[in-house]
C-alpha positions, 0 to 999 in steps of 0.5 A: 776381364775379371771373373766377376765382370764376366759374370755381370756381363753374362747376366746383363746380356741374358736380361737383354735377350729376355727384355727384347725377346731375341730368339737365338739358338744355343750356338749363337748365344754361346758365340756372342758371350765370348770372343769368336775363335781365331781363324784365317784372315779372309784375305779375299775380303780385305782392303786397306786404308792408305792415305799416303799423307805422311812422307816420313813413311817414304815417298808416295811411290814407296808406300804405294809399292809396299801396299800393292806389291808387298802386301798385295792389296787390290782395294784401297780407301784413300782420303781426300780432305776438303781443307785450306790446302786443297781449297784455300778460298771460295774465290778459287777452284779446288786443287786436286794435285795431291790426288793426282800424285797418288793415282799416278803411283797406283797400279791398274789392277787396284780399285780405289774408294775415295772418301772425301770429308772436312771443311776449309777454315773459311766455311766457318764464316756463314757469309761464304755459305751458298743459300745460307746452307753449308750442305749446299755449299759442300756440293757446289764448292767441292763435290761438283768439281771433284766429280768432274775429276773423278769421272776421268779417274778410272782407278776410282770406283766409288766415292764416299761422301763424308766420314762419321757424321755422328761424331759430336766431337768434330767441329766440322760436323757441327758446322754441317748440322749433322747432329740431326741425321736428316741433315746428313740425309739432305747432303746424301740426297744432293750428292745422288742428284749430282751423280745422276745429273753428271752421269758419274759412273761410280758407286756412291757410298754413304758416310759410315758412322762411328763404330756401329757396334759401340755405344758412343755417339748413338751410332746404331740409332743414327744408322736406323734413322738414316735408313728410316729416312730412306738413305739406303735407297740413295746409295749404291753401297752401304758403309759401316765402321767396326771397332772393338767387340760387342758381338752381341749387338749383331744378334739382339732384336733391332741390332746390327743384323736386323738393321743392315738387313733392311739395306739390301745393298753391298756392305762395306766395312770402311774401317776396322782394326785394333790398337797395338802392334801385338794385338792387330793380328789376333783382332783380325783373325777373330773379328773379320771372319766373324763379320764375313760369316754374319754380315750378309752382302759383305763386300770388303773390310778395309783395315784401319790403317796402313800408317800412323804416327802413334806409340807402338802399343796405341797405334792402329797403323800396320806401320809406325815410326818407332823402333818397332815399326811393323805390327804383327798383322803387317808381318802376317800379310807380308808372308 
């Protein structure tokens, strides 16, 4: 960042404080106008996104051993997509064998949050919708049988229903009608009813929006709208995503701290990380201690992500498939 752009940033943020009347002490003002200092990683608060869906990084057992034994993670976020592989037709039952293969390799002392999202191709045909409603269809076709499975899976401690519903670029969000927060609220309400009726003794977690501290897709406003509708009362834990910096968004009036203070539930950062194998460690040492210090009721930060097939300078992955396969964060966690 140039000196000129830094000066402009300072001027703009000062104007924001004046306009919104945010009352910050001198220490807080200084802390949000520059990157927080690097501190030790808050290991006790860290989990990992590990999806085990790319065999080029090794077998599921190899990857699970690396995550739990080498990197010593006790909290893992696992993805299960509703797609043509898991559910090829509305006329057949869903298939959870991939999830079976993951759970069979995870040690008993690990807690899993299962995030489920996505749509099979046949959901693009309105004729397959139940009650002409894609959200009712998701509940009936997919979440209902999934919860029957989850009830018996003791390693799964929580289920996160959907992912980033405010992302306008995703066709599946358009099909589900999630441009309107009220439609995601409806899905969450149906999910709560299903958890209760089935007596599922697992935590229900909302879908985190795109990064709550960034401007794209109106993420903060989407969270505000959901909370105004009462979505926080439906869940056991509230999830957000944090990428980038924009630390001032935590402290301005009506900002992140104000919004999340209304939730009064444990907070999960279900995705956070940085691109580039030489940038991940610094990001973690600056941002994650900052989150621990400034988010009340923060329970876990799930690093994004364990593996990703992307170039070394553009990957979120602790591991990638290049001749430089490990990030600085991976090597730090290994020690």
